[in-house]
N, C-alpha and C positions, 0 to 999 in steps of 0.2 A: 477500480481506479488504481489502487496500489499494485495489483498484480499486472496491470496494463493489458488486460484482456481486450481483444478486438473481435468485431463481427463484420461479416460481409454486409453490404447495404441491404441485400434481400433478407438475410436472417435478422438483421437489425429491425427492419420494418415488421416482419412477421412475428417475431418473438418478444419484441420490446415495445415498439411504437404502437402496434395494433393489439397488444395483449390487454384483455379487459381489466386486469388489476395492475400490472406493472406500468402501464401507460401513465398512471397517476404519479408514479415516482419519476418516470422518464421526463415528464414535463417540468420537473423541478431541478434538473441538472443542466449543466453546460456540456455539450457533446463536441467531439472533434473528428475531423476527417483526417485519416492517416494514410500516408503512402508506404506500402510494404513491399517486400520482395519474397518470391517463392511461396506465396500464399500463407505467410506466417500469421499465427493467431494471437501474437503478442507483439508489443513494441511498435516500431515504425516511426515515421517522421510526421509531426503535426503540420497539416497544410491549412486548415481553416476551422473555425468554431461556429457552432450554431445551437439553437434550442428547438424544442418541439412545442408548438402551440397547442391550445386546448382542442382544436379541430384536427390535430394530427399533421398539420403543415409544418414546414421548417422556416425559421427566421434567423437573421443574423443579429449582431450586437446592437444594430439600430432598429431592430424589430421589423426589418424589411424582408420580403420573401427570399428564401435561400434554396437553391437547387442542389439537392444531394447528388454528388457525383456517383457514377457507376464504373465498374471495371474490375478486372482481376487483381489489380494492384491497389485497390481502395478498401480500406477498413474503417470501421467506426468504433470509437471508444470514448471513455470518460477522461478528459485531460486532468492531470494533476495540477495543483496550484503552481508548481514550479514551471510548468509548461505554458501557463497562461500569461500573456503580456499584461502589464499594469492597465493598459487602455482597455483590453478585452475584459479583464476582471471587473473593472469599474463599470463598464457599459452593461455587461450582462447582469451585474449585481443590481444596477438601477432598474433594468427591465424586470427582474424577478421581484424587486421591491414594489414596482408599479402595479404588478399583478397580484401582489400580496402572497407570493409563493415562498415557502420555507424549504430549504434544501433538506433531504433526508439524512445527510451527513455533511460534515464540513468539507467543502470543495473550494469555493471561491475564497473564503476567509480562513482557510486552513493554516495552522501554524507550520512554518517551514524552518529548517535548520541546516547548518553546514558543519563539516568537520573543520577543526582548527588546523592552521598550517603545520603545526608541530605534530599533528596526528596522522597526516597523510602517509609518511614513510613507515609508520609503525604497523606491526601485524596484530596488535592488541589495542583495544579501546578501553582505557582504564578510568575514565572520568566518573564512573559510578562504583568503582571497586570499593568494597567495604561498607557500602550503604545497606541498611537493614530495612526490609519491607515486609508487610504481612504476607504470609504464604497464600492466602486466598487471592490477593491481588496478583501474585505471580501466576496462579492458575488461570486467572482471567486473561492472560496473554493469548490463550487459544482463540479468543474472540477477535484478535487482531492478526490472525494468520500464523501465529506461532504454534509449535507442536511440542508435546512432552517428549523428552529423551527416552531412550530405551531403559527399562527397569533393570538394574544390576542386582548384585548379591543383596539379599534381604528385601528385595522389592523397592530399592531406593532409586530415585531419579535425581541426578545431579546436574542436569543441564536441560535447557530448552533450545530448540532450533527454529529458525524462520526460513523456509525455502524461498529461493529467488528464481526468477524466470530462466536464468542461464544455467541451471543445474547446481549452482553454488548454494550455500546456506550460511546464515548467521547463527552463531552459537553463543549462548549466555550461560556461564557457569554459576552454580548455586552451592551454598553451604549453610546448614548441614544436609540439604536435600529434602525431597518430599517422598514420604513412604507411601507406596500404593496401598490403598485400603485403610490407611491411618494418616490422612492428610493433616489431622490436627495434632499429630505427635510433636511437630515443630511449628509453633505459631508464626515464627519469623524466619526469613531467609536472608543471608548476607550475599549480596551480589558480587560476582567475581569478574574474571576477564570476559570481554566480548571479542569474538573473533569472526572472521569471514573467510570462506574458502570452500574447498571440496570436501564433501562428507565421506566418511569411511563406510565399511560394510555394516556397521552397527548404527549408522546415522550420526555419529559424533564427528568432530573435526578431524580430518585426516591431514590436510595440508593448508595452513593458513596463508592467505594472500595479504599483501600490503593494503592498507585501507584506501589508498589512492585509487585502487581498482574498483572500488565500490561506487556505482553510479550515483549521481546527486539525489535522485528520487529515493532510492533504497537507503542512502545515508540519512536523508531527512526523516524518513519514516522510522528508521531504527532509533534515532535520537528522540523523536517524538514519543515512541512507545516507552522508552526507558525513562524519559522525563516524567511521563504520566505515571509510570510505575512507582517512581520515587516520591511523587508529589504528596 
């Protein structure tokens, strides 16, 4: 969902809807039909939403039959909460509740966030700067799509990055850093600047972009990750 990965209708049916294990998770999510160009495997424009019933058929928000479109420009994906209209979110939420289905992760009721107006022209997000968090919690960012930075002199890691679909990355600076092989050396990390832009040869930030260029979903997930880190 966060990476906005898409599947062709044929692959979606074969490897998700009809998979003997994954189908049980597939039935607990809201899915979207996306219009894409050039056969892209990410992104696209949301056209309609549907869910997969227990028998493998497709239904809409009213639990009526839904015909899955076909074609080279059609892709299927998991819509983010920011893409779902309030009406769709409420309707699908009621359908899932009626069938007593729990989502495998927060989708419909996911917390969403936005950048403040004064943050848009900046190239650094400073709202968490100086906050101290347990080192173990920072390491847990890898479960949310973040990656450890390259180890520097002495095996120290002073930043984490989160790759984005457009080749850009988000970078979070840390102090005093995490020592590879000695992660308990510093039990706490002080959060530093958060930047977004093009990575350099070593994976760290090469050129920071203004935060206004960060798309709403990526911005919401960034704030959600850091708020959970500090909580």
